[in-house]
N, C-alpha and C positions, 0 to 999 in steps of 0.2 A: 641532637639538633631536632627541632620541632617542625612538623609538616604544617601545611596550611590548615588542616582540620584538627589540630591539637595532638595528634599522635607523634611518636618519634619516627624519624626517617632512618630506618636501618635497612636490613636486607628484606624486610616485609614491605617496604615502600613499592617496589615494582609490582608485587602481587596486588596491593590495594590500588595501585594506579591502573593495572589491567582490569580489576574489578570495577573501578569507577568508569573506565572507558566502556566496558561491557554494559554497565547500567545506563550510561548516557546513550549508547547505540540502541539499546532496547527501548528506551523512552522515545528516541527520535523515530524508530521504526513504528512504534505504537501510534504516535502522532501522525506520521505519514499515512499509516493504514486507515486511520479515522478520516483524514482528509480525502483519501482515495474513495472510501466507502461513501462519504457524503457526496462527492462528485458523481459517483456511479448512480446513486439514488436520484440525484438531481437530473442527470441525463436521462435516466429511465422515465422519470416523471415528464420531463420535457418532450421526449420523443414518443414514448409508448402511450402514456395517458392521453395526450392530446390527439394522437392518431386513432386510438381505439375507442375512446369515449367522447363522442362529439357533444352529447348533451347529458351531463351527469344527472343521475336521479337517485332514488332511495336505495336501489340495489343494481347489481350488474347483471346484464343478460348473459346467457351462455355464450353468445357470439362475442360479447365484449370480453368475457373471461378468457375465451380461447385466443382472441386477438392479443390481449395483454400477455398471456403466457408465452405465446410464440414470439412476440416482439421482445420480451425480456430475455428469453433464451438466446435469441440471435444477438441481441445487444451485449449480453454478458460474454458470449462466445467470442465476439469481436473484441471486446475489452480485454479478455484474456490473451488473445493472439497479439494484440498491440503491446500488452504488458510484457509478454515473453520476449518479443522482438526487442523491446526497449532494454530489458535486463541483459540480453545477449550483447547488445551494442555497448552498453555501459561497461560490461565486463571486458569486452574486447578492447575498448578504448583504454580502460584502466591498465590492462596488461600491456598494451602497446606503449603506454606512457611510463610503464614500470611502477605503477602505483601498488600500494599494499592494500590488503583487505578488500580486494575487488568484489568478492562475493558479498561482503557486508555492505559495500557501497551500492551494489546492484539491488540488494534486498531493500536497503533504505530508500533507494530511488522510487521504488514502488510501494513502499510502506510495509514490506514484508507481509503483505496481505495474503489471505488464503484464497484469493480470487483466481489464482493461477491454476 
């Protein structure tokens, strides 16, 4: 019997099915991570740049650099705290509902990003 992708569906089918599932999960995680990174950069620009650099010029003053650095550190720290809390909640809800792959779902929810 032929599978959807032209191979035969024998005992190797579950393995290729698992490989396909894994590849799809990795792709979704990468896409979610990119979306999260873009959102973080947008929020940093929106909050830190506007607050720390009232009149943009040719270069940043040391005061502006310090303000940006402090603002970004605080914002990223808060972002990470919210992400960890969200992952914990998704995991808890998934377990409560008896869902499978709760760790994968939680990771996918945040894009599996290294921002945590």
